[in-house]
Short mmCIF file of the C-alpha atoms (twelve columns), coordinates in Angstrom:
data_MODEL
# 
_entry.id   MODEL 
# 
loop_
_atom_site.group_PDB 
_atom_site.id 
_atom_site.type_symbol 
_atom_site.label_atom_id 
_atom_site.label_alt_id 
_atom_site.label_comp_id 
_atom_site.label_asym_id 
_atom_site.label_seq_id 
_atom_site.Cartn_x 
_atom_site.Cartn_y 
_atom_site.Cartn_z 
_atom_site.pdbx_PDB_model_num 
ATOM 1   C CA . MET A 1   30.242 -42.562 -13.203 1 
ATOM 2   C CA . ILE A 2   27.890 -39.706 -12.303 1 
ATOM 3   C CA . ASN A 3   24.794 -39.292 -14.470 1 
ATOM 4   C CA . ASN A 4   23.476 -35.721 -14.443 1 
ATOM 5   C CA . GLU A 5   20.941 -35.384 -17.270 1 
ATOM 6   C CA . LEU A 6   18.925 -32.338 -16.247 1 
ATOM 7   C CA . TYR A 7   16.108 -33.002 -18.715 1 
ATOM 8   C CA . LYS A 8   15.098 -35.924 -16.487 1 
ATOM 9   C CA . TYR A 9   14.524 -33.640 -13.487 1 
ATOM 10  C CA . PHE A 10  11.221 -32.033 -12.497 1 
ATOM 11  C CA . TRP A 11  10.088 -29.397 -10.014 1 
ATOM 12  C CA . LEU A 12  8.165  -30.142 -6.847  1 
ATOM 13  C CA . ASN A 13  6.677  -26.858 -5.583  1 
ATOM 14  C CA . PRO A 14  8.401  -24.767 -8.291  1 
ATOM 15  C CA . PRO A 15  10.055 -21.622 -6.921  1 
ATOM 16  C CA . LYS A 16  9.248  -18.213 -8.363  1 
ATOM 17  C CA . ARG A 17  12.928 -17.636 -9.125  1 
ATOM 18  C CA . SER A 18  15.487 -20.252 -10.107 1 
ATOM 19  C CA . VAL A 19  18.360 -20.842 -12.518 1 
ATOM 20  C CA . VAL A 20  18.989 -24.206 -14.168 1 
ATOM 21  C CA . GLU A 21  22.262 -24.533 -16.037 1 
ATOM 22  C CA . LYS A 22  24.280 -27.493 -17.278 1 
ATOM 23  C CA . ASN A 23  26.336 -27.856 -14.097 1 
ATOM 24  C CA . GLN A 24  24.446 -25.726 -11.584 1 
ATOM 25  C CA . VAL A 25  20.998 -25.124 -10.132 1 
ATOM 26  C CA . ILE A 26  20.140 -22.044 -8.055  1 
ATOM 27  C CA . ILE A 27  16.968 -21.782 -5.982  1 
ATOM 28  C CA . GLU A 28  15.895 -18.463 -4.473  1 
ATOM 29  C CA . THR A 29  13.870 -19.386 -1.422  1 
ATOM 30  C CA . GLU A 30  10.606 -17.773 -0.419  1 
ATOM 31  C CA . PRO A 31  9.485  -16.964 3.148   1 
ATOM 32  C CA . GLY A 32  7.346  -19.550 4.914   1 
ATOM 33  C CA . THR A 33  8.583  -22.592 2.982   1 
ATOM 34  C CA . ASP A 34  9.529  -25.839 4.728   1 
ATOM 35  C CA . LEU A 35  9.336  -29.632 4.830   1 
ATOM 36  C CA . SER A 36  8.210  -31.099 8.152   1 
ATOM 37  C CA . GLN A 37  5.572  -33.552 9.396   1 
ATOM 38  C CA . ARG A 38  4.085  -33.672 12.912  1 
ATOM 39  C CA . THR A 39  6.258  -35.116 15.760  1 
ATOM 40  C CA . TYR A 40  6.192  -33.102 19.002  1 
ATOM 41  C CA . TYR A 41  5.903  -29.612 17.506  1 
ATOM 42  C CA . GLY A 42  3.012  -30.628 15.271  1 
ATOM 43  C CA . PHE A 43  4.321  -28.721 12.236  1 
ATOM 44  C CA . GLN A 44  2.986  -29.929 8.883   1 
ATOM 45  C CA . ASN A 45  4.620  -28.183 5.936   1 
ATOM 46  C CA . SER A 46  5.144  -29.526 2.421   1 
ATOM 47  C CA . ASN A 47  5.787  -26.414 0.333   1 
ATOM 48  C CA . ALA A 48  9.589  -26.316 -0.021  1 
ATOM 49  C CA . PRO A 49  10.768 -26.213 -3.654  1 
ATOM 50  C CA . ALA A 50  12.710 -29.255 -4.843  1 
ATOM 51  C CA . PHE A 51  14.423 -30.249 -8.101  1 
ATOM 52  C CA . LEU A 52  14.114 -34.025 -8.430  1 
ATOM 53  C CA . GLN A 53  14.513 -36.972 -10.743 1 
ATOM 54  C CA . GLU A 54  13.013 -40.458 -10.587 1 
ATOM 55  C CA . VAL A 55  15.532 -43.223 -9.924  1 
ATOM 56  C CA . GLU A 56  14.853 -46.938 -10.095 1 
ATOM 57  C CA . GLY A 57  16.480 -49.642 -7.998  1 
ATOM 58  C CA . ASP A 58  19.673 -49.261 -5.976  1 
ATOM 59  C CA . PHE A 59  21.800 -46.141 -6.533  1 
ATOM 60  C CA . SER A 60  23.903 -43.376 -4.998  1 
ATOM 61  C CA . PHE A 61  23.151 -39.673 -5.395  1 
ATOM 62  C CA . VAL A 62  25.745 -36.961 -4.713  1 
ATOM 63  C CA . VAL A 63  25.395 -33.174 -4.535  1 
ATOM 64  C CA . LYS A 64  27.454 -30.156 -3.495  1 
ATOM 65  C CA . THR A 65  25.417 -27.442 -1.773  1 
ATOM 66  C CA . GLU A 66  26.266 -23.841 -0.975  1 
ATOM 67  C CA . PHE A 67  24.569 -21.091 0.991   1 
ATOM 68  C CA . GLU A 68  24.803 -17.713 -0.694  1 
ATOM 69  C CA . GLU A 69  24.503 -14.961 1.926   1 
ATOM 70  C CA . SER A 70  22.179 -16.832 4.260   1 
ATOM 71  C CA . SER A 71  22.094 -15.575 7.837   1 
ATOM 72  C CA . PHE A 72  18.543 -16.143 9.021   1 
ATOM 73  C CA . LEU A 73  17.231 -18.690 11.523  1 
ATOM 74  C CA . TYR A 74  16.248 -22.077 9.984   1 
ATOM 75  C CA . ASP A 75  17.342 -21.229 6.415   1 
ATOM 76  C CA . GLN A 76  18.419 -24.538 4.863   1 
ATOM 77  C CA . CYS A 77  19.424 -26.245 1.636   1 
ATOM 78  C CA . GLY A 78  20.426 -29.789 0.871   1 
ATOM 79  C CA . LEU A 79  19.467 -33.196 -0.450  1 
ATOM 80  C CA . LEU A 80  15.944 -34.595 -0.664  1 
ATOM 81  C CA . LEU A 81  14.693 -38.125 -1.301  1 
ATOM 82  C CA . PHE A 82  10.939 -37.983 -1.821  1 
ATOM 83  C CA . ILE A 83  8.174  -40.576 -2.145  1 
ATOM 84  C CA . ASP A 84  5.159  -38.529 -1.047  1 
ATOM 85  C CA . ASN A 85  4.348  -35.893 1.585   1 
ATOM 86  C CA . ASP A 86  4.322  -38.525 4.357   1 
ATOM 87  C CA . ASN A 87  7.479  -40.397 3.332   1 
ATOM 88  C CA . TRP A 88  10.733 -38.596 2.565   1 
ATOM 89  C CA . VAL A 89  14.259 -37.809 3.751   1 
ATOM 90  C CA . LYS A 90  16.200 -34.557 3.787   1 
ATOM 91  C CA . ALA A 91  19.784 -33.707 4.739   1 
ATOM 92  C CA . ALA A 92  20.932 -30.114 5.105   1 
ATOM 93  C CA . VAL A 93  22.809 -27.449 6.986   1 
ATOM 94  C CA . GLU A 94  20.290 -25.309 8.849   1 
ATOM 95  C CA . PHE A 95  21.370 -21.832 9.957   1 
ATOM 96  C CA . GLU A 96  21.028 -21.224 13.686  1 
ATOM 97  C CA . ASN A 97  23.113 -18.149 14.566  1 
ATOM 98  C CA . GLU A 98  26.423 -16.412 13.806  1 
ATOM 99  C CA . ARG A 99  28.402 -18.994 15.811  1 
ATOM 100 C CA . PHE A 100 26.942 -22.352 14.810  1 
ATOM 101 C CA . SER A 101 24.577 -24.043 12.399  1 
ATOM 102 C CA . ARG A 102 23.018 -27.501 12.527  1 
ATOM 103 C CA . LEU A 103 24.141 -30.218 10.142  1 
ATOM 104 C CA . GLY A 104 21.288 -32.645 10.212  1 
ATOM 105 C CA . SER A 105 18.846 -35.020 8.644   1 
ATOM 106 C CA . VAL A 106 15.137 -35.700 8.849   1 
ATOM 107 C CA . VAL A 107 13.597 -39.082 8.087   1 
ATOM 108 C CA . THR A 108 9.832  -39.018 7.660   1 
ATOM 109 C CA . ASN A 109 8.060  -42.364 7.871   1 
ATOM 110 C CA . LEU A 110 4.282  -42.678 7.507   1 
ATOM 111 C CA . GLY A 111 3.692  -38.997 8.274   1 
ATOM 112 C CA . PHE A 112 6.049  -38.501 11.228  1 
ATOM 113 C CA . SER A 113 9.420  -36.740 11.031  1 
ATOM 114 C CA . ASP A 114 12.422 -37.211 13.284  1 
ATOM 115 C CA . TRP A 115 15.351 -34.760 13.502  1 
ATOM 116 C CA . ALA A 116 19.001 -35.711 14.065  1 
ATOM 117 C CA . THR A 117 21.650 -32.964 14.158  1 
ATOM 118 C CA . THR A 118 25.170 -32.010 15.133  1 
ATOM 119 C CA . ASP A 119 26.485 -28.463 15.528  1 
ATOM 120 C CA . ILE A 120 29.015 -27.089 13.033  1 
ATOM 121 C CA . SER A 121 30.572 -23.666 12.564  1 
ATOM 122 C CA . SER A 122 28.391 -21.122 10.766  1 
ATOM 123 C CA . GLU A 123 31.482 -20.207 8.764   1 
ATOM 124 C CA . ILE A 124 30.974 -23.444 6.780   1 
ATOM 125 C CA . SER A 125 28.907 -22.435 3.749   1 
ATOM 126 C CA . GLU A 126 29.503 -25.502 1.540   1 
ATOM 127 C CA . MET A 127 28.588 -29.135 2.165   1 
ATOM 128 C CA . TRP A 128 28.485 -32.316 0.097   1 
ATOM 129 C CA . TYR A 129 25.925 -35.079 0.625   1 
ATOM 130 C CA . ARG A 130 25.670 -38.629 -0.631  1 
ATOM 131 C CA . ILE A 131 22.708 -40.942 -0.185  1 
ATOM 132 C CA . SER A 132 22.820 -44.605 -1.205  1 
ATOM 133 C CA . ARG A 133 19.991 -47.084 -1.500  1 
ATOM 134 C CA . ARG A 134 19.855 -50.837 -1.128  1 
ATOM 135 C CA . ARG A 135 16.234 -51.969 -1.366  1 
ATOM 136 C CA . GLN A 136 14.367 -50.228 1.522   1 
ATOM 137 C CA . ASP A 137 17.520 -49.340 3.444   1 
ATOM 138 C CA . PHE A 138 19.497 -46.138 2.957   1 
ATOM 139 C CA . TYR A 139 22.914 -44.787 3.947   1 
ATOM 140 C CA . LEU A 140 23.461 -41.026 4.277   1 
ATOM 141 C CA . GLU A 141 26.879 -39.316 4.329   1 
ATOM 142 C CA . ASN A 142 28.356 -35.811 4.247   1 
ATOM 143 C CA . ALA A 143 31.731 -34.311 3.394   1 
ATOM 144 C CA . VAL A 144 33.086 -30.777 3.652   1 
ATOM 145 C CA . ASP A 145 35.528 -31.388 0.790   1 
ATOM 146 C CA . GLY A 146 33.604 -33.913 -1.327  1 
ATOM 147 C CA . LYS A 147 36.224 -36.592 -0.598  1 
ATOM 148 C CA . ASN A 148 36.347 -37.527 3.069   1 
ATOM 149 C CA . TRP A 149 32.862 -38.898 3.633   1 
ATOM 150 C CA . GLN A 150 31.415 -39.229 7.121   1 
ATOM 151 C CA . GLN A 151 28.399 -41.266 8.112   1 
ATOM 152 C CA . MET A 152 25.338 -39.256 9.103   1 
ATOM 153 C CA . ARG A 153 22.940 -42.150 9.540   1 
ATOM 154 C CA . MET A 154 21.601 -45.455 8.255   1 
ATOM 155 C CA . PHE A 155 17.813 -45.798 8.098   1 
ATOM 156 C CA . HIS A 156 14.840 -47.736 6.755   1 
ATOM 157 C CA . LEU A 157 11.825 -46.339 4.910   1 
ATOM 158 C CA . HIS A 158 8.664  -48.264 5.696   1 
ATOM 159 C CA . LYS A 159 6.965  -47.229 2.490   1 
ATOM 160 C CA . THR A 160 8.936  -47.174 -0.723  1 
ATOM 161 C CA . ASP A 161 8.604  -48.157 -4.352  1 
ATOM 162 C CA . ASP A 162 11.164 -49.423 -6.813  1 
ATOM 163 C CA . LYS A 163 11.165 -45.847 -8.147  1 
ATOM 164 C CA . VAL A 164 11.831 -42.916 -5.804  1 
ATOM 165 C CA . SER A 165 12.554 -39.246 -6.491  1 
ATOM 166 C CA . VAL A 166 15.881 -37.765 -5.398  1 
ATOM 167 C CA . GLY A 167 17.495 -34.373 -5.817  1 
ATOM 168 C CA . VAL A 168 17.858 -31.055 -4.011  1 
ATOM 169 C CA . TYR A 169 15.691 -28.649 -2.024  1 
ATOM 170 C CA . ALA A 170 15.930 -25.294 -0.248  1 
ATOM 171 C CA . CYS A 171 13.598 -23.391 2.057   1 
ATOM 172 C CA . SER A 172 13.190 -20.502 4.489   1 
ATOM 173 C CA . PRO A 173 10.647 -21.440 7.188   1 
ATOM 174 C CA . LEU A 174 10.516 -17.903 8.616   1 
ATOM 175 C CA . GLN A 175 10.412 -14.502 6.915   1 
ATOM 176 C CA . SER A 176 13.620 -14.620 4.901   1 
ATOM 177 C CA . SER A 177 15.043 -15.484 1.503   1 
ATOM 178 C CA . PHE A 178 18.435 -16.568 0.146   1 
ATOM 179 C CA . ASN A 179 20.056 -18.225 -2.866  1 
ATOM 180 C CA . ALA A 180 20.873 -21.928 -2.565  1 
ATOM 181 C CA . VAL A 181 23.453 -23.143 -5.085  1 
ATOM 182 C CA . PHE A 182 23.713 -26.799 -6.124  1 
ATOM 183 C CA . SER A 183 26.430 -28.251 -8.341  1 
ATOM 184 C CA . LEU A 184 28.343 -31.427 -9.202  1 
ATOM 185 C CA . PHE A 185 25.304 -33.588 -8.603  1 
ATOM 186 C CA . GLY A 186 23.846 -36.726 -10.104 1 
ATOM 187 C CA . THR A 187 23.311 -40.462 -9.694  1 
ATOM 188 C CA . SER A 188 25.654 -43.426 -10.012 1 
ATOM 189 C CA . PRO A 189 25.606 -47.158 -9.233  1 
ATOM 190 C CA . CYS A 190 25.290 -47.775 -5.485  1 
ATOM 191 C CA . GLU A 191 28.536 -46.940 -3.668  1 
ATOM 192 C CA . TRP A 192 27.381 -48.376 -0.339  1 
ATOM 193 C CA . ALA A 193 29.146 -51.728 -0.003  1 
ATOM 194 C CA . GLU A 194 26.648 -54.569 0.212   1 
ATOM 195 C CA . TYR A 195 26.690 -56.462 3.486   1 
ATOM 196 C CA . LYS A 196 27.320 -60.169 3.136   1 
ATOM 197 C CA . LYS A 197 26.802 -62.530 6.031   1 
ATOM 198 C CA . HIS A 198 29.771 -64.757 6.810   1 
# 
């Protein structure tokens, strides 16, 4: 059962404009906002707005995301799991051009971010994400329809606490702005089947 009690959520880098309703959150992005740490390009940005809640122990978190009239390079919105500025995970669709966008994820361990992507059609404006935790290991999935989940990646966070913050984020790294719409989101008991050695 999904638990979506919005009073438990808090803002990280509060946006100037947002809407928080019972079943929907809208973030209007501001130019020059991003989440990225070092690794090859050297970018260090930690100013993207995020709407998060603290979760303890093992869990799954699900969210439906939607771009509203975004057509600018690097605009993105998606899921965020956050410990601190040097340790976090994001999954999002990032606009590239009129033909394709990048469905991807970034895992940041001890101040260094990776970037794993696959190209999808820019006509896709909605995407579901699910992240599941078992101790310090995590399983990230996506679905276009919210039903047929596909694995994005499995990963390990080197620094984590029993409590982590998880929720949604949106940003516009260059000089643009758009509305990111989040709905049907919340936490549930871990849906990632536990591995048992034979």
